[in-house]
C-alpha positions, 0 to 999 in steps of 0.5 A: 488498471489496464496499464498495470496489467500489461506492465505485470504482463511485461514483466512475467514474459520477461521471466521475473519470477512471482515471488520478486513481483509479489515481493515488490508489491508488498514492498510498494504496499508497505512504503506507501502505508508508512508514508500515509501514516507518516503524514497523518500522525504528523498532521494530528500532532500538529493539529493538536499542538495549534488547536489545543487552546481552542478545541479539547484535545487529547493525545493517547498514545496507545490509540495511535499505536493500535490504529497504526498497527490495524493500518498496516495489518489491513494494508498488507492483506490488501497487497495479498490480495493484489498479489494474488491478482497479479499471480494470475496474469497471463503475459500473452493476454496482458500484452496481446490486449495492448497491440 
């Protein structure tokens, strides 16, 4: 976490706006969640295809949609908390701690 603290401090010292930094954190969060959900859904589908003859496996599309939406919502809330922490970083303190 300390290295990210320094990176954001350097970005703020360079004059990059809080809005830009916050937006990049939210976009990165969205991309990571989207990647994780896609991989999870693909692996779940493959499990259902290959193991459906061995174990009972039911596919409920509505369940998957609700869980996917919940993942996005909770991850974006978590991203907002990260943005809040990033916006409070003092550039001089973040850079000075590494010298």
